N, C-alpha and C positions, 0 to 999 in steps of 0.2 A: 501718547503714542507708544511709550515703553510697555504699557500694559497690553496693548494690542499685539505688539511684536512678541512679547513673552507668551501670550495666549496661543498665538499661531505656532510658535516654536514648541510649546508644551503639547499641543494637539498633534503636531507632526511626530514628536518623539513617542507619544503614547500609541499612536496608530502604527508607527514603524515597529515598535516593540511587540504590539499585538499581532502584527502580520508575521513577524519572525517566530513568535511562539506558535501560532497556528500552523505555519509551514513546517516547523520542526515536529510538531505532534501529528501532522497529517501524513507524513511519509511512512509507507509500509514496506513494500518491495518494489515500488514503481508502478505496479499494475493494480494495486488496491486489493489483491487477494492474498490470503495466506493459507497455510495447511488446514486450519480449522474451518475456513470457509469452503475450501475445495473438497474436504473429506466426504460430505454426502454425495457429491458428484462422482468422486473417485470410487466410492463404494458401489455406486450404481453401475459404473463402467467396468469395474473389476470385482465382482461379487465374491470371488473365491480367495481374494487376497486378505492377509491380516493387516491390522492397523499399522504395525511396524513395517511391513512390506510397502504399504501405501506411503508411509512417511519417507522411507528411503527413495521411493520412486519420485515423490514430489521434490525432494532435495536434489536428486540427480537432474531432473528436468528444469526446475525453476530456480535452483540455487545459483551462486556466482559461477559464471562460466557454463551454466547448463544450456542445453540446446534451445530451450524456450524462455530463457531469462529476459529476452528483449521483446517477447510477444505479448499480446493482450489476452490474458486468460479469460476475460469475460466474453470475448468473441468466440473462443473455443467452446465455452459452456453453452452458448446460445445455439450452437449447431445441433446439439443433441436433445 
């Protein structure tokens, strides 16, 4: 009986730790996109802007406290 209990406890511990590691490694900015993923789209929408200007624009819009920090960027990209 002790072996079964220890097996169940060990399995729960391993699965719990695995879930925590996956969750910690999976978080990006909440919406799954970052500047590198958005860059081709931004270059298409703003062809005359430099990479530095686009980076500043991304930080302003999607950074902490930005006007689009709570929106789903994937939805926006699918519109165009």
